[in-house]
TORVEXTOR-382928 format. One line per field, with one value per residue (C-alpha): x negated, y, z negated; residue in three letters; residue number from 1. Coordinates in steps of 0.1 Angstrom, whole numbers, plus 2048, in hexadecimal, padded with zeros to 3 digits. Each point is the difference from the previous one (the first is absolute). Layout:
// TORVEXTOR-382928
east <- c(X_...)
north <- c(Y_...)
up <- c(Z_...)
resn <- c(ALA_...)
resi <- c(NUM_...)
This chain:
// TORVEXTOR-382928
east <- c(640_80F_825_80F_813_817_80B_7F3_7EB_7E0_7E1_7DC_7E7_7ED_81E_804_823_81E_800_826_80A_7DD_804_7E0_7F9_7FD_7E3_818_80B_7DC_7F8_81F_7F8_7DC_80B_807_7DE_7EF_815_7F6_7DB_801_80F_7E3_7E5_816_804_7D9_7FC_817_7E5_7EA_813_7FB_7DB_7FF_814_7E8_7E3_811_807_7DB_7FC_7E3_7DD_7FC_80A_7E7_7E5_809_7FE_7DE_7F4_80C_7EF_7DF_804_806_7E2_7EA_80C_7F8_7DE_7F9_80A_7EA_7E1_801_816_7F7_7DB_7FF_813_7E7_7E3_80F_805_7DD_7F1_815_7F6_7DB_803_811_7E7_7E1_80F_80B_825_80F_824_7FD_7F0_81D_818_7EF_7F8_815_810_7EA_7E1_80A_7EA_7E0_808_804_7DC_7F4_816_7F0_7DD_80A_80F_7E0_7EA_813_7DF_804_818_7E5_7E5_811_80B_815_7F8_814_814_810_80E_7EB_805_820_80D_825_813_824_7F9_7DD_7EC_7DB_7F4_7DC_7FD_7E3_7F6_7E7_7FA_7E5_7F3_7F3_7EF_7F7_817_80A_815_813_81B_815_81C_822_817_825_81D_825_817_823_7FE_7E0_7DC_7F0_7DB_7F5_7E7_7F1_7FA_7F3_7E7_7F5_7FB_7EA_7EF_7DC_809_80F_7E1_7E9_815_800_7DA_7FD_816_7EA_7E0_80B_818_7F1_7FE_824_80C_7ED_80E_822_7FA_807_7E0_7F0_812_823_81B)
north <- c(AF7_7DD_7FA_7E0_7EE_7F0_81D_81E_80D_814_7F1_80B_7FA_7E7_7EC_7DC_7FB_817_811_7FD_7DD_7F1_7F4_7FD_81D_7F6_80A_812_817_809_807_815_814_806_80D_824_801_7F7_81A_81B_7F5_804_823_80C_801_814_81B_801_808_81E_81A_7FB_81B_819_7FB_805_820_80D_7F9_814_81D_805_80A_7FB_80E_80B_825_803_7F2_819_81D_7F5_7FD_823_80F_7EF_80E_823_7FE_7F4_81C_819_7F2_802_824_808_7EE_803_81C_81A_7F9_801_821_80E_7F4_810_821_7FF_7FB_81B_818_7F8_807_821_80A_7F9_812_81D_7FB_816_7FC_7DA_801_815_7E7_7E3_810_807_822_806_7FE_820_817_7EB_7FA_826_804_7E7_811_821_7F2_7F0_821_812_7E4_7F1_7F1_7E5_7EE_7FC_7F3_7DF_7E5_7E3_7DF_7E8_7FF_7E1_7F6_7EB_7F5_80D_7FF_806_808_80B_825_802_7F0_803_7F7_7FF_80A_7F4_81D_803_824_816_821_810_7E2_7ED_7E3_7F8_7E7_80A_7F1_81B_7F8_80E_803_7FD_805_7F6_81A_7F4_7DD_807_80C_822_809_812_819_80A_7DC_7F6_81D_7F8_7DB_80A_81F_7F1_7F3_821_813_7E9_806_825_800_7ED_81A_81C_7EF_7F6_81C_81D_816_7FA_805_821_80D_7FB_814_826_813_7E2_804_7F9_819)
up <- c(854_806_7FC_7F2_81B_7E6_7EA_813_7E4_808_7F2_7FC_81C_7EA_7F5_80D_7F1_7FB_7DE_7FE_80D_800_824_813_817_824_817_819_7E4_7F9_824_804_7E2_80C_822_7F5_7EF_821_812_7E7_803_826_7FC_7EA_81A_817_7E6_7FC_826_7FE_7F4_820_815_7E4_801_825_7FD_7E6_817_81C_7E8_7FA_824_819_7F8_824_7F9_7E4_817_81B_7E8_7F4_824_808_7E1_809_824_7F3_7E9_81C_816_7E4_7FC_825_800_7E2_80A_826_80D_7E5_801_826_7FF_7E8_816_81F_7F0_7F2_823_80F_7E5_804_825_7FA_7E6_816_81D_7EA_80B_7E4_80C_7FF_7DE_7F2_80E_7EF_7DF_7E1_7FC_7E2_817_813_7ED_805_825_804_7F6_81A_81A_7F8_805_821_80B_7F8_810_81D_80C_7E5_817_81B_7E9_7F6_818_7F1_80F_7EB_7E0_7F1_7DE_7E9_7DC_7EF_7DD_7F9_7E0_7FA_805_810_81C_808_823_80C_825_814_817_81C_80C_80E_7F3_820_810_7E0_7F8_7DC_7ED_7E1_7EA_7F0_7E7_806_7E2_806_7E9_802_80E_806_80F_812_7FA_801_7FD_7E1_80F_7DE_7F4_822_800_7DD_809_81E_7F2_805_823_80B_7F3_815_81F_7FA_7FC_821_811_7F3_80C_822_808_7EE_81F_809_7DD_7FC_821_7F2_7E0_7FE_807_812_821_7F3_801)
resn <- c(MET_PRO_THR_CYS_ALA_GLN_CYS_GLY_SER_THR_ASN_ALA_ASP_THR_SER_THR_SER_CYS_TRP_LYS_CYS_TYR_ALA_PRO_LEU_THR_ALA_SER_ALA_SER_VAL_GLY_ALA_ALA_ALA_PRO_SER_ALA_SER_SER_ALA_THR_ALA_ALA_PRO_ARG_ALA_ALA_VAL_ALA_PRO_ARG_PRO_VAL_THR_ALA_SER_ARG_SER_ARG_ALA_LYS_GLY_SER_PRO_LEU_PRO_ILE_ILE_LEU_VAL_LEU_VAL_LEU_LEU_LEU_ALA_ALA_GLY_GLY_ALA_GLY_ALA_TYR_TYR_TRP_PHE_VAL_LEU_ARG_ILE_ASN_MET_ALA_LYS_GLN_ILE_ALA_VAL_GLU_TYR_THR_LYS_ALA_GLU_LEU_SER_PHE_ASP_ILE_ALA_LYS_MET_LYS_GLN_LEU_CYS_THR_SER_GLY_SER_ALA_GLN_ASP_ILE_ALA_LYS_LEU_GLU_GLN_MET_VAL_THR_GLN_LEU_PRO_GLN_LEU_LYS_THR_LEU_ILE_THR_LEU_ASN_LYS_ALA_GLU_ALA_GLY_GLU_ALA_THR_LEU_THR_ALA_GLN_GLU_ALA_GLN_VAL_LYS_VAL_ASN_VAL_GLN_PHE_SER_VAL_MET_THR_ILE_SER_GLN_ASN_ILE_THR_PRO_THR_VAL_VAL_LEU_VAL_ARG_GLU_GLY_ILE_GLY_TRP_LYS_VAL_ASP_PHE_THR_LYS_THR_SER_GLN_ALA_ASN_ALA_ALA_LEU_GLN_MET_ARG_ILE_LEU_GLN_ASP_LEU_LEU_LYS_ARG_GLY_GLN_GLY_LEU_LEU_LEU_ARG_GLY_LEU_PRO_GLY_PHE_GLY_GLY_ARG)
resi <- c(1_2_3_4_5_6_7_8_9_10_11_12_13_14_15_16_17_18_19_20_21_22_23_24_25_26_27_28_29_30_31_32_33_34_35_36_37_38_39_40_41_42_43_44_45_46_47_48_49_50_51_52_53_54_55_56_57_58_59_60_61_62_63_64_65_66_67_68_69_70_71_72_73_74_75_76_77_78_79_80_81_82_83_84_85_86_87_88_89_90_91_92_93_94_95_96_97_98_99_100_101_102_103_104_105_106_107_108_109_110_111_112_113_114_115_116_117_118_119_120_121_122_123_124_125_126_127_128_129_130_131_132_133_134_135_136_137_138_139_140_141_142_143_144_145_146_147_148_149_150_151_152_153_154_155_156_157_158_159_160_161_162_163_164_165_166_167_168_169_170_171_172_173_174_175_176_177_178_179_180_181_182_183_184_185_186_187_188_189_190_191_192_193_194_195_196_197_198_199_200_201_202_203_204_205_206_207_208_209_210_211_212_213_214_215_216_217_218_219_220_221_222_223_224_225_226_227_228_229)
């Protein structure tokens, strides 16, 4: 506010003459009075800049998204490894066991069959063992040429594997595709002898008929009363 140079009274900014002594107000007084106003106006923008460091600190407080990305990558990797185990390792394990079992069954390797089958299959395997004991010639009638895993289906608790087999009964070559049924036991697979026998009942009957036709003389010699002891 301008000050009168003559009487020292303070006047309004819009006044052109002093309200007390009516002396005209000089231009220097007006400029002098306006100086504080310009100074305060300059200080105002500085106060407006002050919040910027606060915004930066808040941004830093949020943290980097990198740890979250790493966690997501690790979870995806773990899921991929689990899928690989489920679809590749477990099904390959089931196929391998199915082929080994088929080889043991066609060669009448009872000890190997017991090792590959579930404990619940012991009673049914014992019947087969008794037949092989009575007719040891069975082992000489079949020659296994090739056995390899074919189509396989896998669930959480059971697997079914088709095995492509090439073998000979006496001198006649044959191709068959038996199904081996496996069940989960621990972290691995075991052959369910009963289910496998049921799945291949017709096939086993056909093989038995071929054995009887082509090896009848050998089989009869092994029976009590026909040359066997």
